[in-house]
Each structure stands twice: as C-alpha cells, then as structure tokens.
GUSE-41439 format. One record per atom (N, C-alpha, C): residue number from 1; chain; atom name; y, x, z. Coordinates in Angstrom, 2 decimals, decimal comma, always signed. Example, Ala and Ser with C-alpha at 12.3 -4.5 7.8 and 13.67 -1.06 7.14 Angstrom:
REC  pos  unit  site       c2       c1       c3
REC    1     A     N    -5,69   +13,19    +7,80
REC    1     A    CA    -4,50   +12,30    +7,80
REC    1     A     C    -3,30   +13,20    +7,80
REC    2     A     N    -2,25   +12,85    +7,08
REC    2     A    CA    -1,06   +13,67    +7,14
REC    2     A     C    +0,03   +12,90    +7,87
This chain:
REC  pos  unit  site       c2       c1       c3
REC    1     A     N   -37,03    +1,65   +30,02
REC    1     A    CA   -37,10    +2,70   +31,07
REC    1     A     C   -37,40    +4,00   +30,23
REC    2     A     N   -36,77    +5,16   +30,45
REC    2     A    CA   -37,07    +6,45   +29,82
REC    2     A     C   -38,13    +7,01   +30,51
REC    3     A     N   -39,10    +7,52   +29,71
REC    3     A    CA   -40,36    +8,27   +30,33
REC    3     A     C   -39,88    +9,59   +31,01
REC    4     A     N   -40,61    +9,97   +32,08
REC    4     A    CA   -40,19   +11,04   +32,95
REC    4     A     C   -40,03   +12,41   +32,09
REC    5     A     N   -40,80   +12,63   +31,18
REC    5     A    CA   -40,87   +13,86   +30,38
REC    5     A     C   -39,40   +13,91   +29,49
REC    6     A     N   -39,10   +12,82   +28,95
REC    6     A    CA   -37,92   +12,79   +28,12
REC    6     A     C   -36,63   +12,77   +29,14
REC    7     A     N   -36,69   +12,20   +30,27
REC    7     A    CA   -35,66   +12,21   +31,18
REC    7     A     C   -35,47   +13,73   +31,83
REC    8     A     N   -36,55   +14,36   +32,05
REC    8     A    CA   -36,53   +15,67   +32,51
REC    8     A     C   -35,81   +16,58   +31,30
REC    9     A     N   -36,23   +16,24   +30,05
REC    9     A    CA   -35,67   +17,12   +29,04
REC    9     A     C   -34,10   +16,77   +28,93
REC   10     A     N   -33,57   +15,61   +28,96
REC   10     A    CA   -32,27   +15,21   +28,88
REC   10     A     C   -31,41   +15,88   +30,03
REC   11     A     N   -32,05   +15,97   +31,28
REC   11     A    CA   -31,43   +16,51   +32,38
REC   11     A     C   -31,32   +18,12   +32,22
REC   12     A     N   -32,25   +18,67   +31,63
REC   12     A    CA   -32,30   +20,19   +31,31
REC   12     A     C   -31,30   +20,53   +30,21
REC   13     A     N   -31,06   +19,66   +29,22
REC   13     A    CA   -30,09   +19,75   +28,07
REC   13     A     C   -28,72   +19,68   +28,69
REC   14     A     N   -28,49   +18,72   +29,60
REC   14     A    CA   -27,26   +18,47   +30,24
REC   14     A     C   -26,77   +19,90   +31,03
REC   15     A     N   -27,78   +20,28   +31,90
REC   15     A    CA   -27,47   +21,53   +32,70
REC   15     A     C   -27,29   +22,56   +31,73
REC   16     A     N   -27,98   +22,91   +30,72
REC   16     A    CA   -27,72   +23,91   +29,75
REC   16     A     C   -26,25   +23,81   +29,01
REC   17     A     N   -25,98   +22,57   +28,86
REC   17     A    CA   -24,60   +22,32   +28,33
REC   17     A     C   -23,47   +22,62   +29,20
REC   18     A     N   -23,68   +22,21   +30,38
REC   18     A    CA   -22,74   +22,49   +31,42
REC   18     A     C   -22,55   +24,05   +31,72
REC   19     A     N   -23,75   +24,69   +31,67
REC   19     A    CA   -23,62   +26,17   +31,87
REC   19     A     C   -22,92   +26,88   +30,76
REC   20     A     N   -23,09   +26,34   +29,57
REC   20     A    CA   -22,32   +26,84   +28,42
REC   20     A     C   -20,89   +26,77   +28,49
REC   21     A     N   -20,49   +25,40   +28,89
REC   21     A    CA   -19,05   +25,08   +29,05
REC   21     A     C   -18,40   +25,76   +30,20
REC   22     A     N   -19,21   +26,04   +31,13
REC   22     A    CA   -18,59   +26,64   +32,36
REC   22     A     C   -18,02   +28,04   +32,31
REC   23     A     N   -18,49   +28,74   +31,32
REC   23     A    CA   -18,03   +30,05   +31,12
REC   23     A     C   -18,74   +31,14   +31,95
REC   24     A     N   -19,82   +30,50   +32,66
REC   24     A    CA   -20,70   +31,47   +33,54
REC   24     A     C   -21,26   +32,50   +32,62
REC   25     A     N   -21,46   +33,63   +33,20
REC   25     A    CA   -22,16   +34,71   +32,56
REC   25     A     C   -23,20   +35,38   +33,41
REC   26     A     N   -23,37   +34,78   +34,49
REC   26     A    CA   -24,17   +35,35   +35,61
REC   26     A     C   -25,69   +35,03   +35,61
REC   27     A     N   -26,03   +34,15   +34,48
REC   27     A    CA   -27,39   +33,78   +34,44
REC   27     A     C   -27,98   +32,89   +35,65
REC   28     A     N   -27,03   +32,24   +36,31
REC   28     A    CA   -27,45   +31,46   +37,46
REC   28     A     C   -26,91   +30,13   +37,33
REC   29     A     N   -27,71   +29,09   +37,68
REC   29     A    CA   -27,22   +27,72   +37,64
REC   29     A     C   -26,85   +27,29   +39,02
REC   30     A     N   -27,02   +28,07   +40,02
REC   30     A    CA   -26,75   +27,57   +41,40
REC   30     A     C   -25,47   +27,19   +41,59
REC   31     A     N   -25,44   +25,59   +42,10
REC   31     A    CA   -24,02   +25,09   +42,32
REC   31     A     C   -23,30   +24,48   +41,18
REC   32     A     N   -23,98   +24,70   +39,95
REC   32     A    CA   -23,35   +24,20   +38,70
REC   32     A     C   -23,26   +22,67   +38,74
REC   33     A     N   -24,29   +21,96   +39,04
REC   33     A    CA   -24,14   +20,50   +39,07
REC   33     A     C   -23,07   +20,07   +40,05
REC   34     A     N   -23,09   +20,66   +41,22
REC   34     A    CA   -22,15   +20,17   +42,19
REC   34     A     C   -20,81   +20,55   +41,84
REC   35     A     N   -20,60   +21,62   +41,17
REC   35     A    CA   -19,17   +22,06   +40,70
REC   35     A     C   -18,77   +20,91   +39,55
REC   36     A     N   -19,65   +20,74   +38,73
REC   36     A    CA   -19,32   +19,63   +37,71
REC   36     A     C   -19,08   +18,20   +38,35
REC   37     A     N   -19,84   +17,84   +39,20
REC   37     A    CA   -19,66   +16,53   +40,03
REC   37     A     C   -18,34   +16,48   +40,82
REC   38     A     N   -17,91   +17,45   +41,32
REC   38     A    CA   -16,61   +17,69   +42,00
REC   38     A     C   -15,58   +17,48   +40,91
REC   39     A     N   -15,46   +18,30   +39,93
REC   39     A    CA   -14,54   +18,24   +38,92
REC   39     A     C   -14,51   +16,86   +38,24
REC   40     A     N   -15,61   +16,17   +37,86
REC   40     A    CA   -15,71   +15,09   +37,28
REC   40     A     C   -15,01   +13,96   +38,29
REC   41     A     N   -15,36   +13,91   +39,57
REC   41     A    CA   -14,68   +12,99   +40,51
REC   41     A     C   -13,15   +13,31   +40,75
REC   42     A     N   -12,79   +14,53   +40,74
REC   42     A    CA   -11,29   +14,79   +40,91
REC   42     A     C   -10,56   +14,39   +39,75
REC   43     A     N   -11,09   +14,55   +38,51
REC   43     A    CA   -10,48   +14,20   +37,43
REC   43     A     C   -10,32   +12,71   +37,32
REC   44     A     N   -11,27   +11,87   +37,65
REC   44     A    CA   -11,33   +10,51   +37,48
REC   44     A     C   -10,34    +9,92   +38,50
REC   45     A     N   -10,54   +10,48   +39,68
REC   45     A    CA    -9,64   +10,05   +40,89
REC   45     A     C    -8,14   +10,19   +40,48
REC   46     A     N    -7,87   +11,47   +40,10
REC   46     A    CA    -6,34   +11,85   +39,90
REC   46     A     C    -5,72   +11,52   +38,53
REC   47     A     N    -6,50   +10,83   +37,68
REC   47     A    CA    -5,73   +10,37   +36,48
REC   47     A     C    -5,38    +9,01   +36,82
REC   48     A     N    -3,97    +8,74   +36,60
REC   48     A    CA    -3,43    +7,40   +36,96
REC   48     A     C    -4,03    +6,28   +36,05
REC   49     A     N    -4,18    +5,26   +36,49
REC   49     A    CA    -4,79    +4,14   +35,65
REC   49     A     C    -3,91    +3,85   +34,39
REC   50     A     N    -2,56    +3,84   +34,43
REC   50     A    CA    -1,88    +3,69   +33,13
REC   50     A     C    -2,23    +4,79   +32,17
REC   51     A     N    -2,33    +5,98   +32,60
REC   51     A    CA    -2,62    +7,04   +31,57
REC   51     A     C    -4,01    +6,89   +30,88
REC   52     A     N    -5,02    +6,67   +31,85
REC   52     A    CA    -6,27    +6,34   +31,46
REC   52     A     C    -6,37    +5,11   +30,37
REC   53     A     N    -5,69    +3,95   +30,76
REC   53     A    CA    -5,67    +2,99   +29,97
REC   53     A     C    -5,12    +3,28   +28,53
REC   54     A     N    -3,80    +3,93   +28,50
REC   54     A    CA    -3,32    +4,45   +27,32
REC   54     A     C    -4,13    +5,13   +26,37
REC   55     A     N    -4,96    +6,28   +27,05
REC   55     A    CA    -5,83    +7,11   +26,12
REC   55     A     C    -7,05    +6,04   +25,79
REC   56     A     N    -7,43    +5,19   +26,36
REC   56     A    CA    -8,45    +4,34   +25,85
REC   56     A     C    -8,05    +3,59   +24,72
REC   57     A     N    -6,82    +2,92   +25,05
REC   57     A    CA    -6,08    +1,98   +23,98
REC   57     A     C    -6,03    +2,75   +22,69
REC   58     A     N    -5,43    +3,93   +22,73
REC   58     A    CA    -5,24    +4,71   +21,64
REC   58     A     C    -6,50    +5,10   +20,85
REC   59     A     N    -7,58    +5,38   +21,65
REC   59     A    CA    -8,84    +5,64   +21,05
REC   59     A     C    -9,39    +4,41   +20,36
REC   60     A     N    -9,24    +3,18   +20,91
REC   60     A    CA    -9,62    +1,96   +20,34
REC   60     A     C    -8,75    +1,36   +19,27
REC   61     A     N    -7,62    +1,88   +19,19
REC   61     A    CA    -6,53    +1,36   +18,33
REC   61     A     C    -6,79    +1,32   +16,94
REC   62     A     N    -7,68    +2,20   +16,38
REC   62     A    CA    -8,18    +2,24   +15,16
REC   62     A     C    -8,79    +1,00   +14,62
REC   63     A     N    -9,13    +0,15   +15,56
REC   63     A    CA    -9,85    -1,12   +15,17
REC   63     A     C    -8,65    -2,24   +14,88
REC   64     A     N    -7,51    -1,88   +15,19
REC   64     A    CA    -6,40    -2,73   +15,02
REC   64     A     C    -6,48    -4,23   +15,53
REC   65     A     N    -7,23    -4,37   +16,55
REC   65     A    CA    -7,60    -5,71   +17,11
REC   65     A     C    -6,54    -6,01   +18,19
REC   66     A     N    -6,24    -7,29   +18,21
REC   66     A    CA    -5,31    -7,77   +19,05
REC   66     A     C    -5,94    -7,70   +20,62
REC   67     A     N    -7,06    -7,64   +20,56
REC   67     A    CA    -7,83    -7,55   +21,93
REC   67     A     C    -8,06    -6,10   +22,36
REC   68     A     N    -7,35    -5,09   +21,89
REC   68     A    CA    -7,66    -3,76   +22,29
REC   68     A     C    -7,18    -3,42   +23,57
REC   69     A     N    -6,19    -3,98   +24,27
REC   69     A    CA    -5,93    -3,87   +25,65
REC   69     A     C    -6,89    -4,30   +26,45
REC   70     A     N    -7,31    -5,63   +26,29
REC   70     A    CA    -8,39    -6,07   +27,33
REC   70     A     C    -9,70    -5,33   +26,97
REC   71     A     N   -10,12    -4,87   +25,66
REC   71     A    CA   -11,18    -4,23   +25,65
REC   71     A     C   -11,27    -2,92   +26,30
REC   72     A     N   -10,09    -2,23   +26,21
REC   72     A    CA    -9,87    -1,01   +27,00
REC   72     A     C   -10,05    -1,04   +28,41
REC   73     A     N    -9,43    -2,14   +29,02
REC   73     A    CA    -9,64    -2,40   +30,41
REC   73     A     C   -11,21    -2,57   +30,79
REC   74     A     N   -11,97    -3,28   +29,92
REC   74     A    CA   -13,39    -3,49   +30,07
REC   74     A     C   -14,12    -2,23   +30,05
REC   75     A     N   -13,69    -1,36   +29,04
REC   75     A    CA   -14,36    -0,09   +28,94
REC   75     A     C   -14,23    +0,76   +30,12
REC   76     A     N   -13,08    +0,87   +30,69
REC   76     A    CA   -12,61    +1,52   +31,84
REC   76     A     C   -13,56    +0,98   +33,01
REC   77     A     N   -13,53    -0,32   +33,11
REC   77     A    CA   -14,40    -0,83   +34,24
REC   77     A     C   -15,82    -0,47   +34,08
REC   78     A     N   -16,47    -0,49   +33,00
REC   78     A    CA   -17,83    -0,18   +32,78
REC   78     A     C   -18,01    +1,30   +33,11
REC   79     A     N   -17,02    +2,20   +32,86
REC   79     A    CA   -17,16    +3,58   +33,13
REC   79     A     C   -17,05    +3,74   +34,54
REC   80     A     N   -16,25    +3,06   +35,17
REC   80     A    CA   -16,27    +3,10   +36,71
REC   80     A     C   -17,45    +2,67   +37,37
REC   81     A     N   -18,00    +1,55   +36,88
REC   81     A    CA   -19,18    +1,10   +37,54
REC   81     A     C   -20,31    +2,07   +37,39
REC   82     A     N   -20,30    +2,77   +36,09
REC   82     A    CA   -21,45    +3,60   +35,88
REC   82     A     C   -21,50    +5,01   +36,60
REC   83     A     N   -20,05    +5,38   +36,81
REC   83     A    CA   -19,91    +6,55   +37,57
REC   83     A     C   -20,09    +6,41   +39,18
REC   84     A     N   -19,86    +5,34   +39,53
REC   84     A    CA   -19,93    +4,95   +41,05
REC   84     A     C   -21,42    +4,60   +41,34
REC   85     A     N   -22,22    +4,05   +40,30
REC   85     A    CA   -23,41    +3,67   +40,76
REC   85     A     C   -23,52    +2,50   +41,82
REC   86     A     N   -24,64    +2,05   +42,12
REC   86     A    CA   -24,68    +1,11   +43,26
REC   86     A     C   -24,20    +1,40   +44,58
REC   87     A     N   -24,48    +2,64   +44,82
REC   87     A    CA   -24,19    +3,07   +46,26
REC   87     A     C   -22,68    +2,98   +46,62
REC   88     A     N   -21,73    +3,35   +45,72
REC   88     A    CA   -20,42    +3,49   +45,89
REC   88     A     C   -19,48    +2,23   +45,40
REC   89     A     N   -20,09    +1,17   +44,88
REC   89     A    CA   -19,45    +0,02   +44,50
REC   89     A     C   -19,07    -0,86   +45,59
C-alpha cells in the first residue's frame, strides 16, 4: 500500500503533467482531470480492438516470441481491467 503523502505527491505530479500537456496557459486546473478522463475514455472506446491489438503486438514484437499475440491480448485485458476498476467490470 502506498502511504498517503506519497500518493498525494503522485497525484499532484500527474495533474502537473496533464496541465503541461494540455496546452493551458490560464493557470487554472479547473476541469483538467475531467477533460483527461473524458478523452481517455473516448480514445479507449473508439480504438477498434484489431488496431489496439496490432499496436501492442508491434510494441512486443521486439521479443520475437511466438507468444507475442497471446501476450498482447493479455496486456490489453489487464489495461481494460485497470481502467475500468471494480465498479465498471
């Protein structure tokens, strides 16, 4: 379990990184997390499974394993479970 101070710092670092990547210059973080979540969900929802699988396979292909396809499927499932959390599974 991550201690609360470390978890708070990780969250602050994530928000700072999101702010930097968002291109915002208004010095406000209002709605930033919600915007990120909506974009993340839409990107994940709208990426066809074959395209996602192909990208993961290419990323894993450097291992030259005959198991790459199966490992890629497992990696995608883990990502889905993590993104969905207990509530949405």
